[in-house]
NUMIGU-406032 format. One record per residue: residue in three letters; x, y, z of N, C-alpha, C in turn. Coordinates in nm, 3 decimals, decimal comma. Example, Ala and Ser with C-alpha at 12.3 -4.5 7.8 and 13.67 -1.06 7.14 Angstrom:
NUMIGU-406032
ATOM    aa      n_px      n_py      n_pz     ca_px     ca_py     ca_pz      c_px      c_py      c_pz
ATOM   ALA     1,319    -0,569     0,780     1,230    -0,450     0,780     1,320    -0,330     0,780
ATOM   SER     1,285    -0,225     0,708     1,367    -0,106     0,714     1,290     0,003     0,787
//
This chain:
NUMIGU-406032
ATOM    aa      n_px      n_py      n_pz     ca_px     ca_py     ca_pz      c_px      c_py      c_pz
ATOM   MET    -1,914    -0,452    -0,411    -1,763    -0,476    -0,396    -1,737    -0,494    -0,279
ATOM   ASN    -1,611    -0,580    -0,243    -1,568    -0,593    -0,115    -1,445    -0,501    -0,079
ATOM   ARG    -1,451    -0,463     0,053    -1,337    -0,362     0,088    -1,271    -0,420     0,198
ATOM   TYR    -1,134    -0,449     0,213    -1,053    -0,492     0,268    -0,968    -0,398     0,361
ATOM   ASN    -0,905    -0,402     0,471    -0,764    -0,333     0,521    -0,691    -0,428     0,540
ATOM   ILE    -0,558    -0,379     0,492    -0,430    -0,485     0,483    -0,344    -0,433     0,559
ATOM   ARG    -0,273    -0,492     0,646    -0,190    -0,467     0,731    -0,034    -0,578     0,704
ATOM   ILE     0,062    -0,516     0,678     0,184    -0,574     0,645     0,274    -0,533     0,728
ATOM   GLN     0,360    -0,628     0,807     0,451    -0,584     0,868     0,587    -0,667     0,843
ATOM   MET     0,693    -0,618     0,846     0,861    -0,675     0,811     0,953    -0,641     0,878
ATOM   LEU     1,011    -0,745     0,893     1,131    -0,751     1,005     1,235    -0,734     0,917
ATOM   ASN     1,322    -0,594     0,985     1,435    -0,545     0,931     1,420    -0,494     0,779
ATOM   ALA     1,307    -0,429     0,738     1,279    -0,409     0,615     1,370    -0,244     0,592
ATOM   THR     1,403    -0,256     0,451     1,470    -0,118     0,393     1,358    -0,035     0,307
ATOM   GLY     1,379     0,074     0,299     1,291     0,150     0,178     1,295     0,076     0,093
ATOM   GLU     1,409     0,004     0,020     1,413    -0,081    -0,135     1,298    -0,185    -0,096
ATOM   ASP     1,335    -0,240     0,012     1,214    -0,342     0,031     1,064    -0,339     0,026
ATOM   LEU     1,046    -0,189     0,080     0,909    -0,147     0,094     0,887    -0,110    -0,043
ATOM   ASN     0,973    -0,047    -0,135     0,937    -0,022    -0,279     0,884    -0,185    -0,347
ATOM   LYS     0,995    -0,264    -0,341     0,973    -0,389    -0,391     0,827    -0,444    -0,347
ATOM   LEU     0,812    -0,430    -0,199     0,663    -0,469    -0,144     0,536    -0,396    -0,276
ATOM   ASP     0,559    -0,247    -0,265     0,439    -0,182    -0,325     0,451    -0,258    -0,491
ATOM   ALA     0,591    -0,260    -0,557     0,549    -0,284    -0,695     0,446    -0,422    -0,752
ATOM   GLU     0,496    -0,531    -0,603     0,469    -0,662    -0,594     0,302    -0,647    -0,566
ATOM   MET     0,257    -0,592    -0,471     0,112    -0,538    -0,431     0,043    -0,504    -0,533
ATOM   ALA     0,123    -0,402    -0,643     0,060    -0,368    -0,758     0,030    -0,457    -0,859
ATOM   LYS     0,102    -0,534    -0,865     0,094    -0,656    -0,986     0,016    -0,764    -0,928
ATOM   ASN     0,025    -0,802    -0,805    -0,049    -0,918    -0,745    -0,198    -0,894    -0,740
ATOM   ALA    -0,213    -0,812    -0,655    -0,333    -0,752    -0,628    -0,401    -0,631    -0,674
ATOM   GLY    -0,330    -0,558    -0,721    -0,387    -0,418    -0,770    -0,371    -0,305    -0,652
ATOM   LEU    -0,312    -0,316    -0,565    -0,315    -0,240    -0,455    -0,206    -0,137    -0,461
ATOM   SER    -0,214    -0,053    -0,576    -0,129     0,063    -0,563    -0,166     0,178    -0,485
ATOM   THR    -0,304     0,187    -0,465    -0,328     0,334    -0,409    -0,365     0,297    -0,253
ATOM   GLU    -0,389     0,435    -0,196    -0,419     0,445    -0,057    -0,317     0,356     0,032
ATOM   LYS    -0,206     0,340     0,027    -0,099     0,307     0,087    -0,087     0,369     0,219
ATOM   LYS    -0,073     0,333     0,345    -0,073     0,435     0,452     0,067     0,398     0,510
ATOM   GLN     0,175     0,485     0,550     0,273     0,444     0,637     0,272     0,478     0,773
ATOM   LEU     0,277     0,400     0,857     0,240     0,395     1,014     0,345     0,475     1,098
ATOM   ASN     0,457     0,475     1,039     0,558     0,579     1,129     0,609     0,658     1,000
ATOM   LYS     0,597     0,795     1,030     0,631     0,867     0,945     0,785     0,935     0,971
ATOM   ASN     0,862     0,885     1,089     0,982     0,961     1,098     1,127     0,852     1,063
ATOM   GLU     1,104     0,701     1,051     1,139     0,593     0,999     1,106     0,518     0,902
ATOM   VAL     1,209     0,408     0,845     1,142     0,343     0,755     1,051     0,259     0,830
ATOM   PRO     0,905     0,260     0,769     0,834     0,158     0,830     0,842     0,011     0,855
ATOM   ARG     0,809    -0,062     0,946     0,814    -0,190     0,910     0,655    -0,232     0,928
ATOM   ALA     0,562    -0,150     0,916     0,405    -0,196     0,920     0,386    -0,096     0,778
ATOM   ILE     0,288    -0,146     0,696     0,240    -0,048     0,591     0,083    -0,121     0,579
ATOM   GLU     0,006    -0,025     0,576    -0,141    -0,051     0,565    -0,189    -0,019     0,401
ATOM   TYR    -0,274    -0,114     0,352    -0,321    -0,111     0,221    -0,467    -0,075     0,260
ATOM   SER    -0,558    -0,031     0,148    -0,707    -0,040     0,153    -0,750    -0,106     0,011
ATOM   TYR    -0,834    -0,221     0,015    -0,849    -0,253    -0,118    -1,006    -0,227    -0,145
ATOM   CYS    -1,008    -0,245    -0,253    -1,201    -0,206    -0,304    -1,233    -0,295    -0,410
ATOM   GLY    -1,265    -0,410    -0,413    -1,266    -0,460    -0,552    -1,344    -0,645    -0,548
ATOM   LYS    -1,322    -0,708    -0,657    -1,416    -0,812    -0,657    -1,330    -0,973    -0,584
ATOM   MET    -1,201    -0,959    -0,540    -1,143    -1,045    -0,473    -1,220    -1,086    -0,341
ATOM   ILE    -1,207    -1,209    -0,300    -1,274    -1,295    -0,170    -1,135    -1,282    -0,093
ATOM   LEU    -1,175    -1,293     0,040    -1,069    -1,292     0,152    -0,948    -1,406     0,094
ATOM   PRO    -0,964    -1,522     0,045    -0,865    -1,638     0,021    -0,807    -1,580    -0,075
ATOM   GLU    -0,836    -1,514    -0,202    -0,758    -1,471    -0,289    -0,656    -1,375    -0,277
ATOM   LEU    -0,733    -1,284    -0,194    -0,659    -1,176    -0,147    -0,539    -1,172    -0,045
ATOM   SER    -0,595    -1,251     0,067    -0,443    -1,319     0,136    -0,361    -1,410     0,059
ATOM   LYS    -0,391    -1,433    -0,017    -0,287    -1,537    -0,129    -0,204    -1,424    -0,219
ATOM   ALA    -0,261    -1,312    -0,270    -0,193    -1,216    -0,339    -0,117    -1,137    -0,233
ATOM   VAL    -0,135    -1,117    -0,124    -0,052    -1,016    -0,005     0,032    -1,123     0,007
ATOM   SER     0,039    -1,268     0,018     0,161    -1,354     0,083     0,244    -1,350    -0,007
ATOM   ASN     0,219    -1,404    -0,137     0,312    -1,377    -0,258     0,355    -1,245    -0,267
ATOM   ALA     0,311    -1,140    -0,256     0,377    -1,020    -0,269     0,486    -1,010    -0,145
ATOM   ALA     0,470    -1,032    -0,022     0,541    -1,026     0,062     0,640    -1,130     0,054
ATOM   GLN     0,645    -1,232     0,029     0,744    -1,312     0,017     0,836    -1,280    -0,109
ATOM   LYS     0,838    -1,209    -0,175     0,913    -1,175    -0,304     1,022    -1,067    -0,234
ATOM   THR     1,005    -1,007    -0,132     1,098    -0,937    -0,018     1,193    -0,989    -0,002
ATOM   GLU     1,163    -1,109     0,055     1,258    -1,224     0,132     1,283    -1,181     0,235
ATOM   LYS     1,185    -1,090     0,319     1,211    -1,074     0,441     1,096    -1,146     0,536
ATOM   LYS     1,128    -1,163     0,665     1,004    -1,217     0,738     0,896    -1,127     0,763
ATOM   PHE     0,793    -1,163     0,705     0,646    -1,095     0,743     0,561    -1,175     0,815
ATOM   SER     0,456    -1,043     0,853     0,323    -1,116     0,926     0,217    -0,998     0,835
ATOM   PHE     0,093    -1,070     0,831    -0,005    -0,961     0,763    -0,104    -0,972     0,830
ATOM   THR    -0,248    -0,904     0,820    -0,384    -0,899     0,855    -0,432    -0,847     0,752
ATOM   VAL    -0,538    -0,927     0,708    -0,646    -0,874     0,647    -0,809    -0,865     0,701
ATOM   ILE    -0,847    -0,761     0,693    -0,996    -0,733     0,762    -1,059    -0,693     0,691
ATOM   LYS    -1,168    -0,755     0,659    -1,282    -0,709     0,589    -1,362    -0,595     0,670
ATOM   GLU    -1,415    -0,499     0,559    -1,486    -0,414     0,622    -1,632    -0,446     0,611
ATOM   LYS    -1,734    -0,411     0,685    -1,858    -0,414     0,682    -1,921    -0,310     0,671
ATOM   SER    -2,058    -0,316     0,596    -2,130    -0,184     0,606    -2,216    -0,203     0,704
ATOM   LEU    -2,257    -0,083     0,784    -2,348    -0,068     0,887    -2,494    -0,053     0,762
ATOM   VAL    -2,570    -0,111     0,841    -2,726    -0,113     0,782    -2,803    -0,010     0,859
ATOM   ALA    -2,862     0,078     0,807    -2,925     0,193     0,896    -3,042     0,138     1,006
ATOM   GLY    -3,022     0,133     1,116    -3,093     0,077     1,239    -3,056    -0,030     1,295
ATOM   SER    -2,948    -0,077     1,246    -2,889    -0,200     1,294    -2,831    -0,159     1,437
ATOM   LEU    -2,801    -0,027     1,474    -2,730    -0,027     1,603    -2,855     0,019     1,695
ATOM   SER    -2,849    -0,030     1,808    -2,962     0,013     1,905    -2,913     0,100     1,982
//
């Protein structure tokens, strides 16, 4: 299984935009769990998701991009693959 961390930043996002993003992420990439809002005091402009599944990086990036485009807001995103450490690999 591949594990990724995804961070999406949206310009001038409202709570409704974030709900729409959540729905699209669940539909496109199955990313409806482990969402983390980065700023608890106001409507966040950045959201993080965790993904564990069979999608590879290009497929996941396309799914994230398609979901974010549905909000019709300007956005940027980062997808980082988690690598497991093999015992004894760190000196």
